[in-house]
N, CA, C and O atoms as a printed pandas DataFrame, in Angstrom:
     atom_number atom_name residue_name chain_id  residue_number  x_coord  y_coord  z_coord
0              1         N          MET        A               1  -12.034    7.020  -12.888
1              2        CA          MET        A               1  -10.700    7.502  -12.550
2              3         C          MET        A               1   -9.730    7.014  -13.631
3              4         O          MET        A               1   -9.727    5.840  -14.003
4              5         N          ARG        A               2   -8.938    7.913  -14.104
5              6        CA          ARG        A               2   -7.949    7.573  -15.134
6              7         C          ARG        A               2   -6.796    6.792  -14.529
7              8         O          ARG        A               2   -6.531    6.868  -13.330
8              9         N          ASP        A               3   -6.116    6.041  -15.384
9             10        CA          ASP        A               3   -4.973    5.248  -14.933
10            11         C          ASP        A               3   -3.893    6.125  -14.316
11            12         O          ASP        A               3   -3.270    5.745  -13.324
12            13         N          SER        A               4   -3.670    7.297  -14.902
13            14        CA          SER        A               4   -2.625    8.181  -14.373
14            15         C          SER        A               4   -2.989    8.695  -12.983
15            16         O          SER        A               4   -2.112    8.858  -12.134
16            17         N          GLU        A               5   -4.261    8.949  -12.748
17            18        CA          GLU        A               5   -4.703    9.390  -11.423
18            19         C          GLU        A               5   -4.554    8.264  -10.412
19            20         O          GLU        A               5   -4.113    8.478   -9.283
20            21         N          GLN        A               6   -4.932    7.053  -10.838
21            22        CA          GLN        A               6   -4.813    5.895   -9.957
22            23         C          GLN        A               6   -3.336    5.623   -9.630
23            24         O          GLN        A               6   -3.004    5.293   -8.492
24            25         N          ALA        A               7   -2.467    5.759  -10.613
25            26        CA          ALA        A               7   -1.039    5.548  -10.391
26            27         C          ALA        A               7   -0.491    6.580   -9.407
27            28         O          ALA        A               7    0.343    6.249   -8.563
28            29         N          GLU        A               8   -0.947    7.812   -9.507
29            30        CA          GLU        A               8   -0.500    8.869   -8.589
30            31         C          GLU        A               8   -0.930    8.562   -7.155
31            32         O          GLU        A               8   -0.159    8.758   -6.216
32            33         N          ILE        A               9   -2.152    8.085   -6.992
33            34        CA          ILE        A               9   -2.640    7.716   -5.659
34            35         C          ILE        A               9   -1.805    6.581   -5.085
35            36         O          ILE        A               9   -1.430    6.609   -3.913
36            37         N          ILE        A              10   -1.515    5.587   -5.911
37            38        CA          ILE        A              10   -0.708    4.449   -5.458
38            39         C          ILE        A              10    0.686    4.915   -5.053
39            40         O          ILE        A              10    1.196    4.500   -4.012
40            41         N          GLU        A              11    1.301    5.760   -5.851
41            42        CA          GLU        A              11    2.635    6.285   -5.523
42            43         C          GLU        A              11    2.617    7.051   -4.202
43            44         O          GLU        A              11    3.530    6.917   -3.387
44            45         N          THR        A              12    1.582    7.846   -3.998
45            46        CA          THR        A              12    1.452    8.604   -2.748
46            47         C          THR        A              12    1.338    7.659   -1.562
47            48         O          THR        A              12    1.982    7.869   -0.534
48            49         N          LYS        A              13    0.529    6.629   -1.697
49            50        CA          LYS        A              13    0.350    5.663   -0.607
50            51         C          LYS        A              13    1.645    4.897   -0.330
51            52         O          LYS        A              13    1.965    4.616    0.825
52            53         N          LEU        A              14    2.382    4.563   -1.373
53            54        CA          LEU        A              14    3.662    3.880   -1.173
54            55         C          LEU        A              14    4.660    4.788   -0.457
55            56         O          LEU        A              14    5.404    4.332    0.411
56            57         N          ASP        A              15    4.678    6.058   -0.816
57            58        CA          ASP        A              15    5.544    7.020   -0.127
58            59         C          ASP        A              15    5.161    7.134    1.347
59            60         O          ASP        A              15    6.031    7.182    2.217
60            61         N          GLU        A              16    3.861    7.178    1.624
61            62        CA          GLU        A              16    3.396    7.244    3.011
62            63         C          GLU        A              16    3.823    6.001    3.786
63            64         O          GLU        A              16    4.238    6.093    4.941
64            65         N          ALA        A              17    3.718    4.833    3.140
65            66        CA          ALA        A              17    4.112    3.580    3.788
66            67         C          ALA        A              17    5.610    3.562    4.076
67            68         O          ALA        A              17    6.027    3.098    5.138
68            69         N          ASP        A              18    6.421    4.058    3.151
69            70        CA          ASP        A              18    7.868    4.126    3.366
70            71         C          ASP        A              18    8.196    5.011    4.569
71            72         O          ASP        A              18    9.034    4.652    5.397
72            73         N          LYS        A              19    7.542    6.152    4.662
73            74        CA          LYS        A              19    7.786    7.068    5.781
74            75         C          LYS        A              19    7.358    6.441    7.104
75            76         O          LYS        A              19    8.053    6.575    8.111
76            77         N          ALA        A              20    6.216    5.758    7.103
77            78        CA          ALA        A              20    5.734    5.106    8.322
78            79         C          ALA        A              20    6.684    3.995    8.758
79            80         O          ALA        A              20    6.909    3.797    9.952
80            81         N          ALA        A              21    7.238    3.277    7.793
81            82        CA          ALA        A              21    8.149    2.174    8.114
82            83         C          ALA        A              21    9.423    2.674    8.779
83            84         O          ALA        A              21    9.998    1.979    9.616
84            85         N          VAL        A              22    9.865    3.862    8.417
85            86        CA          VAL        A              22   11.093    4.418    8.989
86            87         C          VAL        A              22   10.937    4.657   10.494
87            88         O          VAL        A              22   11.887    4.468   11.253
88            89         N          VAL        A              23    9.756    5.065   10.920
89            90        CA          VAL        A              23    9.564    5.429   12.326
90            91         C          VAL        A              23    8.932    4.314   13.159
91            92         O          VAL        A              23    8.685    4.503   14.350
92            93         N          SER        A              24    8.668    3.161   12.553
93            94        CA          SER        A              24    8.012    2.061   13.254
94            95         C          SER        A              24    8.954    0.871   13.404
95            96         O          SER        A              24    9.797    0.615   12.544
96            97         N          ASP        A              25    8.795    0.155   14.504
97            98        CA          ASP        A              25    9.565   -1.072   14.715
98            99         C          ASP        A              25    8.849   -2.298   14.143
99           100         O          ASP        A              25    9.437   -3.377   14.067
100          101         N          VAL        A              26    7.597   -2.143   13.744
101          102        CA          VAL        A              26    6.811   -3.258   13.215
102          103         C          VAL        A              26    7.286   -3.593   11.810
103          104         O          VAL        A              26    7.472   -2.705   10.978
104          105         N          ARG        A              27    7.479   -4.874   11.554
105          106        CA          ARG        A              27    7.896   -5.332   10.235
106          107         C          ARG        A              27    6.973   -6.464    9.797
107          108         O          ARG        A              27    6.592   -7.313   10.603
108          109         N          TYR        A              28    6.620   -6.471    8.518
109          110        CA          TYR        A              28    5.767   -7.501    7.957
110          111         C          TYR        A              28    6.530   -8.244    6.874
111          112         O          TYR        A              28    7.368   -7.670    6.178
112          113         N          SER        A              29    6.226   -9.533    6.743
113          114        CA          SER        A              29    6.816  -10.304    5.652
114          115         C          SER        A              29    6.164   -9.877    4.345
115          116         O          SER        A              29    5.102   -9.254    4.345
116          117         N          ALA        A              30    6.802  -10.213    3.242
117          118        CA          ALA        A              30    6.232   -9.893    1.932
118          119         C          ALA        A              30    4.867  -10.555    1.776
119          120         O          ALA        A              30    3.945   -9.954    1.224
120          121         N          ASP        A              31    4.734  -11.781    2.255
121          122        CA          ASP        A              31    3.444  -12.478    2.162
122          123         C          ASP        A              31    2.353  -11.721    2.905
123          124         O          ASP        A              31    1.234  -11.596    2.407
124          125         N          GLU        A              32    2.668  -11.220    4.085
125          126        CA          GLU        A              32    1.687  -10.472    4.874
126          127         C          GLU        A              32    1.311   -9.155    4.182
127          128         O          GLU        A              32    0.140   -8.775    4.158
128          129         N          VAL        A              33    2.281   -8.484    3.637
129          130        CA          VAL        A              33    2.010   -7.226    2.940
130          131         C          VAL        A              33    1.075   -7.477    1.761
131          132         O          VAL        A              33    0.069   -6.782    1.621
132          133         N          PHE        A              34    1.387   -8.452    0.914
133          134        CA          PHE        A              34    0.571   -8.701   -0.261
134          135         C          PHE        A              34   -0.799   -9.256    0.102
135          136         O          PHE        A              34   -1.778   -9.003   -0.600
136          137         N          LYS        A              35   -0.876  -10.012    1.198
137          138        CA          LYS        A              35   -2.175  -10.487    1.682
138          139         C          LYS        A              35   -3.056   -9.298    2.047
139          140         O          LYS        A              35   -4.230   -9.254    1.681
140          141         N          ARG        A              36   -2.490   -8.341    2.766
141          142        CA          ARG        A              36   -3.248   -7.151    3.158
142          143         C          ARG        A              36   -3.661   -6.322    1.949
143          144         O          ARG        A              36   -4.775   -5.801    1.904
144          145         N          VAL        A              37   -2.775   -6.199    0.974
145          146        CA          VAL        A              37   -3.109   -5.453   -0.235
146          147         C          VAL        A              37   -4.251   -6.140   -0.987
147          148         O          VAL        A              37   -5.207   -5.487   -1.406
148          149         N          ARG        A              38   -4.145   -7.457   -1.155
149          150        CA          ARG        A              38   -5.204   -8.195   -1.843
150          151         C          ARG        A              38   -6.544   -8.029   -1.146
151          152         O          ARG        A              38   -7.569   -7.845   -1.803
152          153         N          GLU        A              39   -6.543   -8.092    0.196
153          154        CA          GLU        A              39   -7.783   -7.928    0.943
154          155         C          GLU        A              39   -8.408   -6.548    0.702
155          156         O          GLU        A              39   -9.624   -6.426    0.558
156          157         N          ARG        A              40   -7.588   -5.542    0.662
157          158        CA          ARG        A              40   -8.098   -4.174    0.415
158          159         C          ARG        A              40   -8.637   -4.030   -0.999
159          160         O          ARG        A              40   -9.674   -3.402   -1.213
160          161         N          ILE        A              41   -7.940   -4.606   -1.953
161          162        CA          ILE        A              41   -8.405   -4.532   -3.348
162          163         C          ILE        A              41   -9.724   -5.283   -3.504
163          164         O          ILE        A              41  -10.639   -4.789   -4.162
164          165         N          GLU        A              42   -9.831   -6.455   -2.915
165          166        CA          GLU        A              42  -11.067   -7.227   -2.992
166          167         C          GLU        A              42  -12.217   -6.485   -2.320
167          168         O          GLU        A              42  -13.360   -6.558   -2.771
168          169         N          HIS        A              43  -11.913   -5.779   -1.252
169          170        CA          HIS        A              43  -12.940   -5.024   -0.534
170          171         C          HIS        A              43  -13.471   -3.876   -1.389
171          172         O          HIS        A              43  -14.640   -3.511   -1.268
172          173         N          LEU        A              44  -12.630   -3.302   -2.252
173          174        CA          LEU        A              44  -13.038   -2.192   -3.108
174          175         C          LEU        A              44  -13.887   -2.667   -4.293
175          176         O          LEU        A              44  -14.671   -1.895   -4.846
176          177         N          SER        A              45  -13.730   -3.915   -4.673
177          178        CA          SER        A              45  -14.440   -4.427   -5.865
178          179         C          SER        A              45  -15.894   -4.685   -5.592
179          180         O          SER        A              45  -16.624   -5.114   -6.486
């Protein structure tokens, strides 16, 4: 996968997360968000 394709996927996922956050009352700290991201990245490796 090219970097530009990977960047597009990431942008799409961030847009989806922004939309989900608007309609949800659940809030996560920055530490929790980055912990979850790291776990997903490690799982893909």
